[in-house]
C-alpha positions in Angstrom: 4.8 59.6 136.1 3.4 58.9 132.9 4.0 61.7 130.5 0.1 61.5 129.3 -0.8 61.6 132.9 1.2 65.1 134.0 -0.5 68.2 134.2 0.8 70.3 131.7 0.5 74.1 131.6 -2.0 75.2 129.1 -0.6 76.8 126.2 -2.5 80.1 124.3 -3.2 77.8 121.1 -5.8 75.1 120.3 -4.4 72.4 118.0 -6.9 70.1 116.1 -6.1 66.4 116.6 -5.7 63.6 113.7 -7.3 60.3 113.9 -4.5 57.3 114.0 -6.6 56.2 110.7 -6.5 59.3 108.8 -2.6 59.5 109.3 -2.4 55.9 108.1 -4.3 57.2 105.0 -2.3 60.2 104.2 0.9 57.5 104.6 -0.4 55.2 102.3 -1.4 57.6 99.8 2.1 58.6 99.5 1.9 61.9 101.1 4.9 63.6 102.4 4.3 63.6 106.5 6.4 65.0 109.3 6.0 63.5 112.8 7.5 64.8 116.0 7.7 62.3 118.6 7.4 63.9 121.8 8.1 60.2 124.0 11.4 59.2 125.5 14.2 58.4 123.3 14.3 55.0 124.6 10.9 54.2 123.8 11.4 55.9 120.1 14.3 54.0 119.4 12.4 50.6 120.4 9.1 51.4 118.3 8.1 54.5 116.2 6.0 55.2 112.8 8.5 54.9 109.7 7.8 54.8 106.2 9.6 56.0 103.0 7.7 59.2 102.8 7.8 59.5 106.9 10.1 62.2 108.3 10.4 61.1 112.0 11.4 63.7 114.9 12.3 62.7 118.3 12.4 65.6 121.0 11.0 64.6 124.5 7.9 66.3 125.8 10.3 67.5 128.7 12.1 69.8 126.2 9.0 71.9 126.0 8.0 72.5 129.6 9.9 75.7 130.3 8.9 79.0 128.7 12.0 79.6 126.5 12.4 76.3 124.3 16.2 75.2 123.5 17.1 77.0 120.0 18.3 73.7 119.3 15.1 71.8 119.7 13.2 74.2 117.5 15.7 74.1 115.0 15.4 70.3 114.6 11.6 71.0 113.4 10.6 72.6 110.2 8.8 75.6 110.1 7.8 75.5 106.8 6.1 71.8 106.7 2.9 70.7 108.7 3.8 68.6 111.3 2.1 66.1 113.4 3.3 65.7 117.2 2.4 62.2 119.0 3.3 60.6 122.2 2.1 57.4 124.1 -1.3 58.5 124.8 -2.0 61.8 123.3 -1.7 63.9 126.4 1.8 65.4 126.0 1.7 65.5 122.3 -1.3 68.0 123.1 0.4 70.4 125.2 3.8 69.7 122.8 1.4 70.8 119.5 0.2 73.7 121.3 3.4 75.1 122.7 4.6 75.0 119.0 1.6 76.6 117.4 2.2 79.7 120.0 5.3 80.0 118.2 4.1 79.9 114.7 4.5 76.4 113.8 1.7 74.5 111.6 0.8 71.7 113.6 -1.8 69.4 114.9 -1.5 66.1 117.4 -2.2 62.3 117.2 -5.2 61.5 118.6 -4.6 58.9 121.3 -0.8 58.7 120.4 1.0 55.7 119.8 -2.1 53.6 121.7 -4.3 55.0 118.9 -2.1 53.6 115.9 -1.8 50.4 118.1 -5.7 50.2 117.6 -5.9 50.2 113.9 -7.0 47.0 112.6 -7.8 46.9 108.6 -8.9 43.7 106.9 -8.0 43.2 102.9 -9.4 40.6 100.7 -7.2 38.1 99.3 -8.4 38.4 95.6 -6.0 35.4 94.6 -7.4 33.2 97.2 -9.4 30.6 94.6 -10.6 28.2 97.2 -14.4 28.0 98.6 -15.6 31.0 100.3 -13.8 34.5 100.6 -10.3 35.1 102.7 -10.0 38.2 104.6 -6.5 38.9 106.0 -6.2 41.5 108.9 -3.3 43.9 109.2 -2.0 45.8 112.3 0.4 47.9 110.9 1.5 49.1 114.4 3.1 45.8 115.3 3.0 43.6 111.8 0.4 41.3 113.1 -1.4 39.6 110.5 -4.9 37.3 111.2 -7.3 35.8 108.5 -10.9 35.4 108.5 -12.5 32.7 105.9 -15.8 32.6 105.5 -18.4 30.4 103.1 -21.9 29.8 103.6 -23.2 30.9 107.0 -19.9 30.1 108.5 -16.7 31.6 109.3 -13.6 31.0 110.8 -10.4 33.6 112.2 -6.9 32.1 112.6 -4.5 33.8 115.2 -6.9 36.4 116.6 -5.9 39.3 118.9 -7.4 39.6 122.1 -7.3 43.4 121.4 -10.1 42.6 118.2 -12.1 40.0 119.9 -15.1 42.0 119.5 -13.8 42.8 116.0 -14.5 39.6 114.7 -17.6 38.4 116.0 -18.8 42.1 114.6 -17.3 41.4 111.3 -19.0 38.3 110.8 -22.4 39.7 111.9 -22.2 42.2 109.4 -21.3 39.6 106.6 -24.3 37.1 108.0 -22.4 34.6 108.7 -21.4 32.9 112.0 -18.1 33.0 113.7 -17.6 28.8 114.5 -13.8 28.5 114.9 -11.1 30.5 116.1 -7.3 28.8 115.6 -4.3 29.7 116.9 -0.9 28.3 115.3 1.1 28.7 118.4 1.7 30.0 121.6 2.5 33.8 120.5 5.5 36.0 122.1 4.5 39.3 120.3 0.6 39.6 121.3 -2.2 38.3 123.4 -4.2 35.7 121.8 -7.9 35.9 121.6 -8.8 32.3 121.6 -10.1 32.5 125.3 -12.1 35.6 124.6 -13.9 34.1 121.6 -14.5 30.9 123.3 -16.4 32.5 125.9 -18.5 34.1 123.1 -19.2 30.3 121.6 -16.6 30.0 119.1 -15.1 26.7 118.8 -11.6 27.7 120.1 -8.7 25.4 118.2 -5.2 24.9 119.7 -2.4 22.8 118.3 -2.2 19.7 120.5 1.5 20.2 120.5 1.7 24.1 121.7 -0.7 22.9 124.5 2.3 20.6 125.6 4.1 23.8 126.6 1.9 23.7 129.7 -0.9 25.6 128.5 -3.2 25.4 131.6 -6.8 25.7 129.8 -6.1 22.9 127.4 -9.6 21.4 128.5 -11.5 24.3 127.5 -10.4 24.2 123.8 -10.4 21.8 120.8 -6.5 20.5 120.4 -6.0 19.4 117.1 -2.7 17.1 115.6 -1.4 17.0 112.0 -3.7 16.6 108.9 -7.1 17.1 110.9 -9.7 19.0 109.1 -12.4 21.2 109.8 -15.5 22.2 107.6 -16.1 26.0 107.2 -19.0 25.7 105.1 -17.8 24.2 101.8 -14.3 25.0 102.9 -11.9 22.8 104.3 -9.3 24.1 107.1 -6.6 21.5 107.3 -4.0 21.6 109.9 0.0 21.1 109.0 2.3 20.9 111.9 5.5 22.9 110.9 7.7 23.2 114.3 10.6 25.0 114.4 9.6 28.8 115.5 8.2 26.7 118.5 7.7 22.9 119.0 3.9 23.2 118.7 4.3 25.4 115.5 1.3 24.4 113.4 0.2 26.0 109.9 -3.1 25.8 108.7 -4.1 25.1 104.7 -7.2 27.2 104.3 -9.6 26.1 101.2 -6.4 24.5 99.3 -5.2 27.6 98.2 -3.4 29.8 101.1 -1.3 28.3 103.8 -1.5 30.5 107.1 2.0 30.0 108.4 2.0 31.5 111.2 5.6 32.6 112.5 7.1 29.7 110.4 7.6 31.4 107.2 7.1 35.3 106.1 7.0 36.4 102.8 10.0 37.9 103.3 11.8 35.9 105.8 11.8 33.0 107.8 11.1 32.7 111.8 13.7 33.2 114.6 14.1 29.8 116.7 15.0 31.4 120.1 11.8 32.5 121.7 11.0 28.9 123.2 14.3 27.1 123.6 16.7 30.5 124.2 20.0 30.7 122.3 21.3 27.1 123.4 18.5 25.5 121.9 17.9 27.9 118.5 20.6 25.9 116.9 18.6 22.7 117.2 15.2 24.7 116.6 16.6 26.1 113.7 17.3 22.5 112.1 13.9 21.4 112.7 12.3 24.7 111.1 14.4 23.8 108.0 12.7 20.3 108.1 9.6 22.0 108.5 10.0 24.1 105.5 11.6 21.5 103.1 9.2 18.3 103.9 5.7 20.1 104.4 5.9 24.0 103.3 7.7 23.5 100.3 5.9 20.1 99.0 2.4 22.4 98.4 2.1 23.7 94.5 4.0 26.9 93.9 0.2 28.7 93.3 -0.3 27.8 96.9 -0.4 31.1 98.8 1.7 31.7 102.1 0.4 34.1 104.5 2.5 34.6 107.9 1.0 35.7 111.0 3.5 39.2 110.8 5.0 41.2 108.0 7.9 43.8 108.9 8.7 47.0 107.3 10.9 44.8 105.0 8.2 43.3 103.4 6.3 44.3 100.1 2.4 43.6 99.6 0.7 42.1 96.8 -1.3 43.9 94.3 -4.3 43.6 96.5 -2.3 45.1 99.7 -1.9 41.9 101.3 1.1 40.3 102.6 0.5 36.8 100.7 3.1 35.3 98.3 3.0 32.3 96.0 5.1 29.3 97.1 6.7 29.2 94.0 7.7 33.0 93.8 9.3 32.8 97.4 11.1 29.5 96.8 12.8 31.8 93.7 13.0 34.9 95.5 14.1 33.7 99.1 17.6 31.8 98.8 17.0 30.6 102.2 14.8 27.9 100.8 17.3 26.4 98.7 20.4 26.4 101.0 21.3 23.5 102.3 20.7 22.3 106.4 23.8 23.8 107.7 23.8 27.1 105.5 20.1 27.7 106.3 20.9 27.2 110.0 23.9 29.8 109.7 21.5 32.3 108.0 18.9 32.2 110.9 21.0 32.5 113.5 23.0 35.3 111.9 21.0 38.4 112.2 18.3 38.0 114.8 16.8 41.1 115.8 16.1 41.9 119.6 13.5 39.8 121.1 9.7 41.2 120.9 9.0 43.6 123.8 7.6 41.7 127.3 7.8 38.4 125.3 8.1 36.2 128.5 5.1 37.8 130.0 3.1 37.7 126.8 4.0 33.7 126.7 3.1 33.3 130.4 -0.4 35.4 129.1 -1.0 32.9 126.4 -0.3 29.6 128.2 -2.7 30.9 130.9 -0.4 31.2 133.8 -0.2 35.2 134.1 -4.2 36.9 134.1 -4.0 40.5 132.8 -7.2 42.6 132.3 -7.9 44.5 128.7 -5.6 47.2 129.4 -2.7 45.5 130.4 -2.9 42.9 127.9 -2.8 46.1 125.1 0.0 47.4 127.1 2.1 44.1 126.9 1.9 44.0 123.2 2.8 47.4 122.3 6.0 47.5 120.2 7.7 45.6 117.3 6.7 41.9 116.8 10.3 40.9 115.9 9.2 37.4 115.1 11.6 37.1 112.2 15.2 35.6 111.8 16.3 38.8 110.3 15.9 42.6 110.8 16.4 42.9 107.1 14.3 40.9 104.1 15.7 37.4 103.1 14.3 38.1 99.8 16.2 39.5 96.6 13.9 41.4 94.4 15.1 39.3 91.2 
């Protein structure tokens, strides 16, 4: 049974809850935050809330079920600091926080747990974007997923939409006084469930790379298929298709307003893509060579001041001054040795330190291909966890 579905004894003390957004604000403000994560250790090791100013302690909920809590467990929890307790959905953490409050600890618990954390979705304006209209970058801190909303005149387009936030894009467009006319996917994602079909059902023109559809997408006749060099108008702005295979055979970037290249999972501001999620370990070397060709012959041919904005960021990424995970191509060329390496060195680098594959990635891919039908709750659960779409667990950039 899920810990959050258990009937826990009622502690004597009532404890306050803290909204996920409030916790995020505290972390972003640089406050010292102490978290007690009451999930099982395997879940904690796979995915947790981290930060330079975050102290995270794992003590699974079952340690708190006995009337007498083990002294070693209590000793691991600071009694002179405020502690926020969290779990998967908020039920177990409320009980654990109450048990600690009964013993004099200063505690609250995270509302809706890690599910609540995964529901945070922030929009930041890309202030260095100098094309027509305005460009926003969506950020999901729980998984590092990034998306983009470009709007100009009375039209808007979203790139790499998430199913969990399909309503959000429509609501944001309405608030901005524009119509969401296009939704673009860069490829068949392996770490989150795409919102392309949900937006198409609401009258948005959904656009998918033809090469991505060739992987066996079952709903290809319901979307617009695009090939290299095609252009789509959003007000006076143009979105141009730039075919950049490597991470997947269908990986496609989009040049937004001539100013930002939305590179999907091809290039990030701190790393390059991993090449094994479609072709597996055997096909990874060949895919890495294809990625090298895409980066050298397509991405790096753009002017140095064109911004790169990937579909993900990791803990190793440093945001720009405007809070977005974007960087000029020229800066990345200087700071990421892999971009100036020869082909063999590049392939060796990419294959050397790949992180674990994303959680449930095969089911997520099947869902995005249209072969696996899931409801909203199932889709949300599938994509919980880190994205792990980069080639390295650490940044490939230098601080020079």
